[in-house]
C-alpha positions as CSV (number, residue, x, y, z in Angstrom):
1,M,-9.3,-2.6,-15.2
2,S,-11.0,0.9,-14.0
3,G,-11.6,-0.4,-10.2
4,A,-10.5,-3.4,-10.5
5,D,-8.5,-5.4,-7.3
6,L,-4.8,-6.3,-8.6
7,R,-4.3,-6.0,-4.3
8,V,-1.0,-9.1,-3.8
9,T,-0.6,-10.1,-8.2
10,R,2.0,-10.9,-10.1
11,M,2.0,-8.5,-13.2
12,E,5.8,-8.5,-13.7
13,G,6.4,-7.5,-17.5
14,V,2.6,-6.3,-17.9
15,N,2.1,-3.2,-20.8
16,L,-0.6,-1.9,-19.8
17,E,-0.2,0.9,-22.9
18,N,-3.7,2.8,-23.3
19,A,-5.0,1.2,-20.3
20,N,-7.5,3.0,-17.4
21,L,-6.4,2.0,-14.2
22,L,-8.4,4.7,-12.7
23,E,-9.2,3.7,-8.8
24,V,-7.2,0.1,-9.3
25,N,-6.4,-1.0,-5.6
26,W,-2.4,-2.2,-6.8
27,H,-1.3,-2.4,-3.5
28,G,1.2,-4.6,-2.8
29,A,1.2,-6.2,-6.4
30,K,4.9,-7.3,-8.1
31,M,5.1,-4.6,-11.0
32,Y,8.6,-4.6,-11.7
33,G,9.0,-3.9,-15.7
34,A,5.7,-2.8,-16.1
35,Y,5.3,-0.6,-19.2
36,F,3.3,2.2,-19.3
37,S,2.3,5.2,-22.1
38,N,-1.2,6.5,-22.4
39,T,-2.1,5.5,-19.2
40,V,-4.4,6.6,-16.9
41,M,-2.7,5.5,-12.8
42,P,-5.3,4.8,-10.2
43,D,-4.8,8.6,-8.9
44,G,-6.4,9.8,-12.2
45,E,-2.6,11.0,-12.8
46,L,-1.9,10.1,-16.9
47,V,1.3,8.9,-18.0
48,T,2.3,9.9,-22.0
49,E,5.9,9.1,-22.2
50,P,6.6,5.3,-21.8
51,N,8.1,4.4,-18.8
52,S,8.4,1.4,-17.2
53,Y,8.1,0.3,-13.0
54,E,11.2,-1.5,-11.7
């Protein structure tokens, strides 16, 4: 998903485990309940511990 444009999308409850979100634009996206583990975030940070976005 690197570089994807996800602005103003509904990604509620999505599993983003092992996803590469580097440079993804998700400004305004609905991410409630999204699950992250071993995920590269848009700013390059690596989330290694299971976490959810509330």
